[in-house]
Backbone as JSON Lines, residues from 0, in Angstrom:
{"i":0,"aa":"M","n":[165.46,-81.98,73.98],"ca":[165.62,-82.87,75.12],"c":[164.26,-83.35,75.62]}
{"i":1,"aa":"R","n":[163.23,-82.53,75.49],"ca":[161.9,-82.95,75.95],"c":[161.45,-84.19,75.2]}
{"i":2,"aa":"T","n":[161.72,-84.23,73.89],"ca":[161.33,-85.39,73.11],"c":[162.03,-86.64,73.62]}
{"i":3,"aa":"Y","n":[163.31,-86.52,73.91],"ca":[164.06,-87.66,74.41],"c":[163.5,-88.14,75.75]}
{"i":4,"aa":"L","n":[163.23,-87.2,76.65],"ca":[162.73,-87.58,77.97],"c":[161.34,-88.19,77.87]}
{"i":5,"aa":"S","n":[160.51,-87.67,76.98],"ca":[159.18,-88.25,76.84],"c":[159.26,-89.66,76.29]}
{"i":6,"aa":"K","n":[160.26,-89.94,75.46],"ca":[160.44,-91.29,74.95],"c":[160.73,-92.27,76.08]}
{"i":7,"aa":"L","n":[161.42,-91.78,77.1],"ca":[161.73,-92.64,78.24],"c":[160.67,-92.55,79.32]}
{"i":8,"aa":"A","n":[159.62,-91.79,79.05],"ca":[158.48,-91.65,79.97],"c":[158.91,-91.17,81.34]}
{"i":9,"aa":"I","n":[159.74,-90.11,81.36],"ca":[160.21,-89.59,82.64],"c":[160.56,-88.12,82.49]}
{"i":10,"aa":"S","n":[160.36,-87.34,83.51],"ca":[160.72,-85.93,83.49],"c":[162.06,-85.72,84.14]}
{"i":11,"aa":"T","n":[162.76,-84.66,83.73],"ca":[164.03,-84.34,84.37],"c":[163.81,-83.82,85.79]}
{"i":12,"aa":"E","n":[162.61,-83.43,86.12],"ca":[162.36,-82.86,87.43],"c":[161.75,-83.86,88.4]}
{"i":13,"aa":"Q","n":[161.33,-85.01,87.92],"ca":[160.68,-85.99,88.79],"c":[161.03,-87.38,88.32]}
{"i":14,"aa":"R","n":[161.54,-88.22,89.22],"ca":[161.92,-89.57,88.88],"c":[161.1,-90.53,89.73]}
{"i":15,"aa":"P","n":[159.98,-91.06,89.25],"ca":[159.09,-91.88,90.06],"c":[159.8,-93.1,90.63]}
{"i":16,"aa":"S","n":[159.55,-93.36,91.92],"ca":[160.19,-94.5,92.57],"c":[159.66,-95.82,92.05]}
{"i":17,"aa":"G","n":[158.47,-95.81,91.44],"ca":[157.89,-97.06,90.97],"c":[158.23,-97.41,89.54]}
{"i":18,"aa":"M","n":[159.15,-96.66,88.92],"ca":[159.48,-96.94,87.52],"c":[160.12,-98.32,87.4]}
{"i":19,"aa":"S","n":[159.75,-99.05,86.34],"ca":[160.27,-100.4,86.17],"c":[161.74,-100.39,85.84]}
{"i":20,"aa":"T","n":[162.42,-101.53,86.07],"ca":[163.83,-101.63,85.79],"c":[164.04,-101.81,84.3]}
{"i":21,"aa":"L","n":[165.3,-101.84,83.89],"ca":[165.63,-101.95,82.48],"c":[165.27,-103.31,81.93]}
{"i":22,"aa":"S","n":[165.21,-103.37,80.61],"ca":[165.0,-104.63,79.93],"c":[166.27,-105.46,80.03]}
{"i":23,"aa":"P","n":[166.25,-106.72,79.58],"ca":[167.45,-107.54,79.63],"c":[168.62,-106.93,78.89]}
{"i":24,"aa":"D","n":[168.37,-106.05,77.94],"ca":[169.46,-105.36,77.26],"c":[169.91,-104.2,78.14]}
{"i":25,"aa":"N","n":[171.0,-104.42,78.9],"ca":[171.44,-103.44,79.87],"c":[171.85,-102.12,79.26]}
{"i":26,"aa":"D","n":[172.18,-102.1,77.96],"ca":[172.6,-100.88,77.3],"c":[171.45,-100.12,76.67]}
{"i":27,"aa":"K","n":[170.21,-100.61,76.79],"ca":[169.1,-100.07,76.0],"c":[168.91,-98.57,76.22]}
{"i":28,"aa":"V","n":[168.79,-98.14,77.49],"ca":[168.54,-96.73,77.76],"c":[169.73,-95.89,77.33]}
{"i":29,"aa":"L","n":[170.94,-96.39,77.58],"ca":[172.13,-95.64,77.19],"c":[172.21,-95.51,75.68]}
{"i":30,"aa":"I","n":[171.89,-96.58,74.97],"ca":[171.87,-96.53,73.51],"c":[170.85,-95.51,73.04]}
{"i":31,"aa":"D","n":[169.67,-95.47,73.67],"ca":[168.66,-94.47,73.31],"c":[169.21,-93.06,73.46]}
{"i":32,"aa":"A","n":[169.94,-92.81,74.57],"ca":[170.5,-91.48,74.8],"c":[171.51,-91.12,73.72]}
{"i":33,"aa":"F","n":[172.37,-92.06,73.38],"ca":[173.37,-91.79,72.35],"c":[172.71,-91.59,70.99]}
{"i":34,"aa":"D","n":[171.73,-92.41,70.67],"ca":[171.08,-92.31,69.37],"c":[170.3,-91.01,69.24]}
{"i":35,"aa":"Y","n":[169.89,-90.43,70.35],"ca":[169.19,-89.16,70.3],"c":[170.17,-87.99,70.17]}
{"i":36,"aa":"F","n":[171.21,-87.98,71.0],"ca":[172.12,-86.84,71.02],"c":[173.27,-86.94,70.03]}
{"i":37,"aa":"L","n":[173.69,-88.16,69.67],"ca":[174.8,-88.31,68.73],"c":[174.64,-89.63,67.98]}
{"i":38,"aa":"P","n":[173.66,-89.7,67.07],"ca":[173.4,-90.97,66.37],"c":[174.54,-91.41,65.47]}
{"i":39,"aa":"R","n":[175.27,-90.45,64.89],"ca":[176.43,-90.78,64.07],"c":[177.7,-90.47,64.85]}
{"i":40,"aa":"Y","n":[178.72,-91.29,64.67],"ca":[179.97,-91.06,65.39],"c":[181.12,-91.73,64.66]}
{"i":41,"aa":"N","n":[182.33,-91.25,64.96],"ca":[183.54,-91.81,64.35],"c":[184.35,-92.66,65.32]}
{"i":42,"aa":"F","n":[184.24,-92.37,66.61],"ca":[185.03,-93.07,67.61],"c":[184.16,-93.36,68.83]}
{"i":43,"aa":"S","n":[184.45,-94.46,69.52],"ca":[183.67,-94.79,70.72],"c":[184.48,-95.69,71.64]}
{"i":44,"aa":"E","n":[184.09,-95.71,72.9],"ca":[184.65,-96.64,73.88],"c":[183.59,-96.95,74.93]}
{"i":45,"aa":"R","n":[183.74,-98.09,75.57],"ca":[182.75,-98.56,76.54],"c":[183.46,-99.27,77.68]}
{"i":46,"aa":"H","n":[183.0,-99.03,78.92],"ca":[183.54,-99.7,80.1],"c":[182.38,-99.96,81.07]}
{"i":47,"aa":"A","n":[182.53,-100.96,81.93],"ca":[181.44,-101.3,82.86],"c":[182.02,-101.88,84.14]}
{"i":48,"aa":"I","n":[181.22,-101.8,85.21],"ca":[181.62,-102.34,86.5],"c":[180.36,-102.68,87.29]}
{"i":49,"aa":"T","n":[180.44,-103.66,88.16],"ca":[179.32,-104.03,89.03],"c":[179.48,-103.36,90.38]}
{"i":50,"aa":"I","n":[178.39,-102.77,90.88],"ca":[178.42,-102.02,92.13],"c":[177.29,-102.48,93.04]}
{"i":51,"aa":"H","n":[177.58,-102.63,94.33],"ca":[176.55,-102.88,95.33],"c":[175.96,-101.52,95.73]}
{"i":52,"aa":"G","n":[174.78,-101.2,95.24],"ca":[174.17,-99.92,95.52],"c":[172.9,-99.73,94.72]}
{"i":53,"aa":"Q","n":[172.21,-98.64,95.0],"ca":[170.96,-98.32,94.32],"c":[171.2,-97.34,93.18]}
{"i":54,"aa":"P","n":[170.4,-97.42,92.11],"ca":[170.61,-96.55,90.95],"c":[170.67,-95.06,91.28]}
{"i":55,"aa":"S","n":[169.76,-94.58,92.12],"ca":[169.73,-93.15,92.43],"c":[171.01,-92.71,93.14]}
{"i":56,"aa":"D","n":[171.5,-93.55,94.06],"ca":[172.73,-93.21,94.78],"c":[173.93,-93.2,93.83]}
{"i":57,"aa":"I","n":[173.96,-94.14,92.91],"ca":[175.07,-94.21,91.96],"c":[175.07,-92.99,91.05]}
{"i":58,"aa":"L","n":[173.9,-92.61,90.53],"ca":[173.83,-91.45,89.64],"c":[174.15,-90.16,90.39]}
{"i":59,"aa":"D","n":[173.71,-90.06,91.65],"ca":[174.05,-88.88,92.45],"c":[175.56,-88.78,92.65]}
{"i":60,"aa":"T","n":[176.2,-89.91,92.89],"ca":[177.65,-89.93,93.08],"c":[178.37,-89.51,91.81]}
{"i":61,"aa":"I","n":[177.89,-89.98,90.66],"ca":[178.5,-89.58,89.38],"c":[178.35,-88.08,89.17]}
{"i":62,"aa":"A","n":[177.16,-87.55,89.45],"ca":[176.9,-86.12,89.24],"c":[177.81,-85.26,90.11]}
{"i":63,"aa":"D","n":[178.13,-85.74,91.3],"ca":[178.98,-84.99,92.23],"c":[180.47,-85.25,92.02]}
{"i":64,"aa":"Y","n":[180.8,-86.28,91.26],"ca":[182.19,-86.71,91.13],"c":[183.0,-85.7,90.32]}
{"i":65,"aa":"R","n":[184.22,-85.45,90.78],"ca":[185.15,-84.59,90.04],"c":[186.47,-85.34,89.9]}
{"i":66,"aa":"V","n":[186.95,-85.43,88.67],"ca":[188.16,-86.21,88.42],"c":[189.36,-85.62,89.15]}
{"i":67,"aa":"Q","n":[189.31,-84.33,89.47],"ca":[190.42,-83.7,90.17],"c":[190.58,-84.23,91.59]}
{"i":68,"aa":"D","n":[189.58,-84.95,92.09],"ca":[189.68,-85.54,93.43],"c":[190.57,-86.78,93.45]}
{"i":69,"aa":"D","n":[190.9,-87.31,92.29],"ca":[191.75,-88.49,92.19],"c":[193.17,-88.04,91.84]}
{"i":70,"aa":"P","n":[194.15,-88.31,92.71],"ca":[195.52,-87.83,92.46],"c":[196.1,-88.32,91.13]}
{"i":71,"aa":"L","n":[195.84,-89.58,90.78],"ca":[196.39,-90.12,89.54],"c":[195.79,-89.43,88.32]}
{"i":72,"aa":"I","n":[194.46,-89.31,88.31],"ca":[193.8,-88.65,87.18],"c":[194.23,-87.18,87.11]}
{"i":73,"aa":"R","n":[194.36,-86.55,88.26],"ca":[194.79,-85.15,88.29],"c":[196.17,-84.99,87.66]}
{"i":74,"aa":"Q","n":[197.08,-85.92,87.96],"ca":[198.43,-85.84,87.39],"c":[198.41,-86.06,85.88]}
{"i":75,"aa":"V","n":[197.59,-87.02,85.43],"ca":[197.51,-87.29,83.99],"c":[196.98,-86.06,83.24]}
{"i":76,"aa":"I","n":[195.93,-85.45,83.77],"ca":[195.38,-84.26,83.13],"c":[196.38,-83.11,83.16]}
{"i":77,"aa":"S","n":[197.13,-83.0,84.25],"ca":[198.15,-81.95,84.35],"c":[199.22,-82.12,83.27]}
{"i":78,"aa":"L","n":[199.62,-83.38,83.02],"ca":[200.6,-83.64,81.97],"c":[200.02,-83.3,80.6]}
{"i":79,"aa":"R","n":[198.76,-83.66,80.38],"ca":[198.11,-83.34,79.1],"c":[198.06,-81.84,78.87]}
{"i":80,"aa":"E","n":[197.84,-81.07,79.93],"ca":[197.66,-79.63,79.8],"c":[198.95,-78.84,79.96]}
{"i":81,"aa":"L","n":[200.05,-79.5,80.31],"ca":[201.3,-78.79,80.57],"c":[201.77,-77.94,79.39]}
{"i":82,"aa":"P","n":[201.79,-78.47,78.16],"ca":[202.24,-77.63,77.03],"c":[201.41,-76.35,76.88]}
{"i":83,"aa":"G","n":[200.1,-76.47,77.06],"ca":[199.24,-75.31,76.94],"c":[199.5,-74.28,78.02]}
{"i":84,"aa":"R","n":[199.79,-74.74,79.22],"ca":[200.04,-73.81,80.32],"c":[201.41,-73.15,80.16]}
{"i":85,"aa":"L","n":[202.4,-73.91,79.69],"ca":[203.73,-73.33,79.48],"c":[203.71,-72.3,78.37]}
{"i":86,"aa":"S","n":[202.89,-72.55,77.35],"ca":[202.81,-71.61,76.22],"c":[201.78,-70.5,76.44]}
{"i":87,"aa":"K","n":[201.14,-70.49,77.6],"ca":[200.14,-69.48,77.95],"c":[198.87,-69.59,77.11]}
{"i":88,"aa":"H","n":[198.68,-70.71,76.41],"ca":[197.46,-70.9,75.64],"c":[196.32,-71.46,76.5]}
{"i":89,"aa":"L","n":[196.65,-71.9,77.69],"ca":[195.64,-72.48,78.58],"c":[195.8,-71.89,79.97]}
{"i":90,"aa":"S","n":[194.78,-71.18,80.42],"ca":[194.82,-70.58,81.75],"c":[193.61,-70.98,82.59]}
{"i":91,"aa":"A","n":[192.65,-71.67,81.98],"ca":[191.45,-72.1,82.69],"c":[191.78,-73.21,83.68]}
{"i":92,"aa":"P","n":[190.91,-73.47,84.65],"ca":[191.12,-74.61,85.56],"c":[191.2,-75.91,84.78]}
{"i":93,"aa":"P","n":[191.8,-76.96,85.36],"ca":[191.91,-78.25,84.66],"c":[190.54,-78.76,84.21]}
{"i":94,"aa":"L","n":[190.54,-79.45,83.08],"ca":[189.3,-79.99,82.53],"c":[188.63,-80.94,83.51]}
{"i":95,"aa":"D","n":[187.32,-80.79,83.68],"ca":[186.57,-81.66,84.59],"c":[185.12,-81.72,84.1]}
{"i":96,"aa":"L","n":[184.28,-82.45,84.83],"ca":[182.89,-82.59,84.42],"c":[182.15,-81.25,84.41]}
{"i":97,"aa":"D","n":[182.66,-80.27,85.16],"ca":[182.04,-78.94,85.15],"c":[182.08,-78.31,83.76]}
{"i":98,"aa":"D","n":[183.0,-78.75,82.92],"ca":[183.12,-78.19,81.57],"c":[182.12,-78.82,80.59]}
{"i":99,"aa":"F","n":[181.48,-79.91,81.0],"ca":[180.51,-80.59,80.15],"c":[179.12,-79.98,80.34]}
{"i":100,"aa":"T","n":[178.28,-80.15,79.34],"ca":[176.88,-79.74,79.42],"c":[176.03,-80.95,79.77]}
{"i":101,"aa":"L","n":[175.2,-80.81,80.8],"ca":[174.28,-81.89,81.15],"c":[173.22,-81.99,80.06]}
{"i":102,"aa":"L","n":[173.17,-83.11,79.38],"ca":[172.21,-83.3,78.3],"c":[170.9,-83.88,78.81]}
{"i":103,"aa":"A","n":[170.97,-84.84,79.71],"ca":[169.75,-85.47,80.23],"c":[170.07,-86.3,81.46]}
{"i":104,"aa":"R","n":[169.08,-86.37,82.35],"ca":[169.14,-87.3,83.48],"c":[167.79,-87.97,83.61]}
{"i":105,"aa":"T","n":[167.79,-89.29,83.68],"ca":[166.58,-90.06,83.92],"c":[166.82,-90.92,85.15]}
{"i":106,"aa":"E","n":[165.92,-91.84,85.41],"ca":[166.06,-92.68,86.6],"c":[167.29,-93.58,86.52]}
{"i":107,"aa":"H","n":[167.73,-93.88,85.31],"ca":[168.85,-94.81,85.16],"c":[169.99,-94.26,84.31]}
{"i":108,"aa":"T","n":[169.9,-93.03,83.84],"ca":[170.88,-92.54,82.88],"c":[171.31,-91.11,83.15]}
{"i":109,"aa":"L","n":[172.59,-90.84,82.92],"ca":[173.15,-89.5,82.89],"c":[173.89,-89.34,81.57]}
{"i":110,"aa":"A","n":[173.7,-88.22,80.89],"ca":[174.41,-87.97,79.64],"c":[174.95,-86.55,79.63]}
{"i":111,"aa":"Y","n":[176.22,-86.43,79.26],"ca":[176.89,-85.14,79.2],"c":[177.42,-84.91,77.79]}
{"i":112,"aa":"G","n":[177.52,-83.64,77.39],"ca":[178.03,-83.31,76.07],"c":[179.17,-82.31,76.13]}
{"i":113,"aa":"L","n":[180.03,-82.37,75.12],"ca":[181.17,-81.46,75.02],"c":[181.45,-81.26,73.53]}
{"i":114,"aa":"A","n":[181.88,-80.08,73.16],"ca":[182.24,-79.82,71.76],"c":[183.48,-78.94,71.73]}
{"i":115,"aa":"G","n":[184.36,-79.24,70.8],"ca":[185.58,-78.44,70.69],"c":[186.61,-79.08,69.79]}
{"i":116,"aa":"A","n":[187.75,-78.43,69.69],"ca":[188.9,-78.97,68.96],"c":[189.8,-79.62,70.01]}
{"i":117,"aa":"F","n":[189.48,-80.82,70.41],"ca":[190.07,-81.45,71.58],"c":[191.57,-81.66,71.47]}
{"i":118,"aa":"W","n":[192.09,-81.68,70.26],"ca":[193.52,-81.9,70.05],"c":[194.34,-80.65,70.35]}
{"i":119,"aa":"R","n":[193.69,-79.5,70.44],"ca":[194.4,-78.26,70.72],"c":[194.83,-78.2,72.18]}
{"i":120,"aa":"A","n":[195.84,-77.4,72.46],"ca":[196.37,-77.31,73.82],"c":[195.3,-76.87,74.81]}
{"i":121,"aa":"D","n":[194.38,-76.0,74.35],"ca":[193.33,-75.49,75.23],"c":[191.99,-76.2,75.0]}
{"i":122,"aa":"Y","n":[192.01,-77.3,74.27],"ca":[190.83,-78.1,73.93],"c":[189.89,-77.42,72.94]}
{"i":123,"aa":"G","n":[190.03,-76.12,72.72],"ca":[189.16,-75.41,71.79],"c":[187.69,-75.56,72.09]}
{"i":124,"aa":"L","n":[187.33,-75.51,73.38],"ca":[185.96,-75.79,73.79],"c":[184.97,-74.74,73.28]}
{"i":125,"aa":"C","n":[183.79,-75.22,72.91],"ca":[182.69,-74.35,72.48],"c":[181.71,-74.15,73.63]}
{"i":126,"aa":"S","n":[181.09,-73.0,73.66],"ca":[180.07,-72.73,74.68],"c":[178.78,-73.46,74.32]}
{"i":127,"aa":"L","n":[178.32,-74.3,75.24],"ca":[177.08,-75.06,75.04],"c":[176.2,-74.87,76.27]}
{"i":128,"aa":"P","n":[175.37,-73.84,76.28],"ca":[174.57,-73.56,77.48],"c":[173.45,-74.54,77.74]}
{"i":129,"aa":"S","n":[173.11,-75.39,76.75],"ca":[171.97,-76.29,76.93],"c":[172.11,-77.5,76.03]}
{"i":130,"aa":"A","n":[171.25,-78.49,76.28],"ca":[171.21,-79.68,75.42],"c":[170.8,-79.29,74.01]}
{"i":131,"aa":"D","n":[169.88,-78.34,73.89],"ca":[169.46,-77.88,72.56],"c":[170.63,-77.27,71.79]}
{"i":132,"aa":"A","n":[171.49,-76.54,72.5],"ca":[172.66,-75.95,71.85],"c":[173.61,-77.04,71.37]}
{"i":133,"aa":"F","n":[173.73,-78.11,72.15],"ca":[174.57,-79.23,71.72],"c":[174.03,-79.85,70.44]}
{"i":134,"aa":"I","n":[172.73,-80.1,70.41],"ca":[172.12,-80.71,69.22],"c":[172.26,-79.8,68.01]}
{"i":135,"aa":"A","n":[172.14,-78.48,68.23],"ca":[172.17,-77.53,67.12],"c":[173.56,-77.33,66.54]}
{"i":136,"aa":"T","n":[174.59,-77.73,67.26],"ca":[175.97,-77.58,66.77],"c":[176.24,-78.66,65.72]}
{"i":137,"aa":"K","n":[176.32,-78.24,64.45],"ca":[176.43,-79.21,63.36],"c":[177.52,-78.88,62.35]}
{"i":138,"aa":"Q","n":[178.21,-77.75,62.53],"ca":[179.24,-77.35,61.58],"c":[180.47,-76.85,62.31]}
{"i":139,"aa":"G","n":[181.59,-76.83,61.58],"ca":[182.84,-76.31,62.13],"c":[183.91,-77.38,62.17]}
{"i":140,"aa":"D","n":[185.15,-76.94,62.29],"ca":[186.28,-77.87,62.37],"c":[186.48,-78.31,63.82]}
{"i":141,"aa":"I","n":[185.44,-78.94,64.35],"ca":[185.43,-79.36,65.75],"c":[184.84,-80.76,65.86]}
{"i":142,"aa":"C","n":[184.84,-81.27,67.08],"ca":[184.23,-82.57,67.37],"c":[183.15,-82.39,68.43]}
{"i":143,"aa":"K","n":[182.17,-83.29,68.38],"ca":[181.16,-83.37,69.43],"c":[181.35,-84.68,70.18]}
{"i":144,"aa":"L","n":[181.21,-84.62,71.49],"ca":[181.43,-85.8,72.33],"c":[180.25,-85.97,73.28]}
{"i":145,"aa":"V","n":[179.79,-87.19,73.42],"ca":[178.78,-87.52,74.44],"c":[179.39,-88.54,75.39]}
{"i":146,"aa":"L","n":[179.33,-88.22,76.67],"ca":[179.76,-89.12,77.74],"c":[178.51,-89.54,78.49]}
{"i":147,"aa":"G","n":[178.22,-90.84,78.49],"ca":[176.99,-91.32,79.1],"c":[177.22,-92.39,80.14]}
{"i":148,"aa":"F","n":[176.33,-92.43,81.11],"ca":[176.35,-93.46,82.16],"c":[174.96,-94.05,82.27]}
{"i":149,"aa":"T","n":[174.87,-95.35,82.39],"ca":[173.59,-95.98,82.68],"c":[173.77,-96.99,83.8]}
{"i":150,"aa":"V","n":[172.76,-97.08,84.65],"ca":[172.77,-98.01,85.78],"c":[171.71,-99.06,85.53]}
{"i":151,"aa":"A","n":[172.13,-100.31,85.39],"ca":[171.22,-101.41,85.1],"c":[171.12,-102.32,86.32]}
{"i":152,"aa":"P","n":[169.98,-102.32,87.05],"ca":[169.83,-103.21,88.21],"c":[169.92,-104.67,87.78]}
{"i":153,"aa":"I","n":[170.73,-105.46,88.51],"ca":[170.83,-106.89,88.24],"c":[170.36,-107.72,89.43]}
{"i":154,"aa":"S","n":[170.1,-107.06,90.56],"ca":[169.48,-107.7,91.73],"c":[168.97,-106.57,92.62]}
{"i":155,"aa":"R","n":[168.43,-106.92,93.78],"ca":[167.9,-105.88,94.67],"c":[169.0,-104.95,95.19]}
{"i":156,"aa":"S","n":[170.23,-105.43,95.25],"ca":[171.3,-104.63,95.85],"c":[172.5,-104.4,94.93]}
{"i":157,"aa":"R","n":[172.44,-104.93,93.71],"ca":[173.58,-104.81,92.81],"c":[173.14,-104.23,91.47]}
{"i":158,"aa":"C","n":[174.02,-103.39,90.9],"ca":[173.76,-102.77,89.61],"c":[174.99,-102.87,88.72]}
{"i":159,"aa":"R","n":[174.75,-102.85,87.44],"ca":[175.83,-102.77,86.47],"c":[175.91,-101.33,86.0]}
{"i":160,"aa":"L","n":[177.04,-100.67,86.26],"ca":[177.26,-99.3,85.81],"c":[178.06,-99.33,84.51]}
{"i":161,"aa":"I","n":[177.48,-98.77,83.47],"ca":[178.09,-98.78,82.14],"c":[178.36,-97.34,81.72]}
{"i":162,"aa":"T","n":[179.55,-97.08,81.23],"ca":[179.85,-95.77,80.67],"c":[180.3,-95.93,79.23]}
{"i":163,"aa":"K","n":[179.8,-95.04,78.38],"ca":[180.18,-95.04,76.97],"c":[180.52,-93.62,76.55]}
{"i":164,"aa":"T","n":[181.43,-93.54,75.6],"ca":[181.81,-92.26,75.01],"c":[181.72,-92.38,73.5]}
{"i":165,"aa":"R","n":[181.11,-91.38,72.87],"ca":[181.08,-91.29,71.41],"c":[181.64,-89.94,70.98]}
{"i":166,"aa":"V","n":[182.36,-89.95,69.88],"ca":[182.91,-88.72,69.33],"c":[182.58,-88.64,67.84]}
{"i":167,"aa":"L","n":[182.07,-87.5,67.41],"ca":[181.78,-87.24,66.0],"c":[182.6,-86.05,65.54]}
{"i":168,"aa":"C","n":[183.34,-86.21,64.46],"ca":[184.08,-85.1,63.85],"c":[183.17,-84.43,62.83]}
{"i":169,"aa":"L","n":[183.02,-83.12,62.95],"ca":[182.06,-82.41,62.11],"c":[182.61,-82.01,60.75]}
{"i":170,"aa":"S","n":[183.88,-82.22,60.51],"ca":[184.46,-81.91,59.2],"c":[185.63,-82.85,58.93]}
{"i":171,"aa":"D","n":[186.03,-82.92,57.67],"ca":[187.19,-83.75,57.32],"c":[188.45,-83.24,58.01]}
{"i":172,"aa":"K","n":[188.58,-81.93,58.11],"ca":[189.74,-81.35,58.77],"c":[189.79,-81.76,60.24]}
{"i":173,"aa":"A","n":[188.63,-81.69,60.91],"ca":[188.58,-82.1,62.32],"c":[188.95,-83.57,62.47]}
{"i":174,"aa":"R","n":[188.49,-84.39,61.55],"ca":[188.81,-85.82,61.63],"c":[190.29,-86.06,61.41]}
{"i":175,"aa":"R","n":[190.91,-85.33,60.49],"ca":[192.35,-85.5,60.25],"c":[193.15,-85.14,61.49]}
{"i":176,"aa":"Y","n":[192.73,-84.09,62.18],"ca":[193.44,-83.68,63.39],"c":[193.14,-84.59,64.58]}
{"i":177,"aa":"F","n":[191.87,-84.98,64.69],"ca":[191.48,-85.73,65.89],"c":[191.92,-87.18,65.84]}
{"i":178,"aa":"T","n":[191.99,-87.8,64.67],"ca":[192.29,-89.23,64.58],"c":[193.61,-89.6,65.25]}
{"i":179,"aa":"P","n":[194.74,-88.95,64.94],"ca":[195.98,-89.31,65.64],"c":[195.92,-89.0,67.13]}
{"i":180,"aa":"Y","n":[195.21,-87.91,67.48],"ca":[195.05,-87.56,68.89],"c":[194.3,-88.66,69.63]}
{"i":181,"aa":"W","n":[193.23,-89.19,69.01],"ca":[192.45,-90.26,69.63],"c":[193.3,-91.49,69.88]}
{"i":182,"aa":"F","n":[194.05,-91.92,68.89],"ca":[194.85,-93.13,69.06],"c":[195.99,-92.92,70.05]}
{"i":183,"aa":"L","n":[196.42,-91.68,70.21],"ca":[197.44,-91.37,71.2],"c":[196.89,-91.44,72.62]}
{"i":184,"aa":"I","n":[195.69,-90.87,72.82],"ca":[195.15,-90.8,74.17],"c":[194.27,-91.99,74.53]}
{"i":185,"aa":"R","n":[193.89,-92.81,73.55],"ca":[192.93,-93.89,73.79],"c":[193.32,-94.8,74.94]}
{"i":186,"aa":"P","n":[194.57,-95.31,75.03],"ca":[194.9,-96.17,76.17],"c":[194.77,-95.46,77.51]}
{"i":187,"aa":"V","n":[195.2,-94.19,77.54],"ca":[195.11,-93.42,78.79],"c":[193.65,-93.11,79.11]}
{"i":188,"aa":"S","n":[192.88,-92.78,78.09],"ca":[191.46,-92.5,78.29],"c":[190.75,-93.7,78.88]}
{"i":189,"aa":"G","n":[191.05,-94.89,78.37],"ca":[190.45,-96.1,78.91],"c":[190.81,-96.31,80.37]}
{"i":190,"aa":"L","n":[192.08,-96.07,80.7],"ca":[192.52,-96.2,82.09],"c":[191.77,-95.23,83.0]}
{"i":191,"aa":"L","n":[191.62,-93.99,82.54],"ca":[190.94,-92.98,83.36],"c":[189.46,-93.31,83.54]}
{"i":192,"aa":"R","n":[188.82,-93.83,82.48],"ca":[187.42,-94.21,82.6],"c":[187.26,-95.34,83.62]}
{"i":193,"aa":"R","n":[188.13,-96.35,83.54],"ca":[188.05,-97.46,84.5],"c":[188.35,-96.98,85.91]}
{"i":194,"aa":"R","n":[189.31,-96.1,86.02],"ca":[189.65,-95.54,87.34],"c":[188.45,-94.79,87.92]}
{"i":195,"aa":"M","n":[187.75,-94.05,87.09],"ca":[186.56,-93.33,87.54],"c":[185.5,-94.3,88.04]}
{"i":196,"aa":"L","n":[185.28,-95.39,87.31],"ca":[184.31,-96.39,87.74],"c":[184.71,-97.01,89.07]}
{"i":197,"aa":"W","n":[185.99,-97.32,89.22],"ca":[186.47,-97.89,90.49],"c":[186.23,-96.92,91.64]}
{"i":198,"aa":"N","n":[186.51,-95.63,91.41],"ca":[186.32,-94.64,92.46],"c":[184.85,-94.51,92.84]}
{"i":199,"aa":"I","n":[183.97,-94.53,91.86],"ca":[182.54,-94.44,92.14],"c":[182.09,-95.65,92.94]}
{"i":200,"aa":"R","n":[182.55,-96.84,92.56],"ca":[182.2,-98.04,93.33],"c":[182.71,-97.93,94.76]}
{"i":201,"aa":"R","n":[183.93,-97.45,94.93],"ca":[184.5,-97.32,96.28],"c":[183.67,-96.37,97.13]}
{"i":202,"aa":"I","n":[183.29,-95.23,96.57],"ca":[182.5,-94.25,97.32],"c":[181.15,-94.84,97.72]}
{"i":203,"aa":"I","n":[180.48,-95.5,96.78],"ca":[179.16,-96.07,97.04],"c":[179.25,-97.17,98.09]}
{"i":204,"aa":"E","n":[180.18,-98.08,97.95],"ca":[180.23,-99.24,98.83],"c":[180.8,-98.91,100.2]}
{"i":205,"aa":"Q","n":[181.57,-97.83,100.32],"ca":[182.04,-97.4,101.63],"c":[180.93,-96.74,102.43]}
{"i":206,"aa":"N","n":[179.95,-96.18,101.72],"ca":[178.84,-95.52,102.4],"c":[177.7,-96.48,102.7]}
């Protein structure tokens, strides 16, 4: 992760207020994050929204956001997890951002990682204590996922918030299992991503 942060000329512990804004390519920093943590992938999705707010406030809101705070998203996740809970294969709290590993935060970007057999009732999550552990995970009948957010200033008071998701299957078996699961959840996943962006915009603009 140090190499990635040095490429962006920023430390995870200090975000200089004088750092320049993004280039005209609003996805540039986010693409850099994905290319560092998950350069190869089998599946991806992208969503964006315009928000009246400052980059630091938007990223802070994302970091604090929990999908369980949204009744609709909470119900959707409950339905997804119902078979696992009925069969006693899932006893952990509902899936949320707390289950992801923070890979990197810069002045304009947040990136999270997750690894597991996502098609299983309990998601088959792997323990990833650090970004280095995420990068080092390269084998197994599992998938790796990167969820990223970038904030691209478009004026003094408005930003474009972009979220992207990439998924890499680490084996042929994982791909065979994950592919139908992806196409099944893809419409719902897109709805939940857009709903999350709407909620973040609402929180920022109400404050």
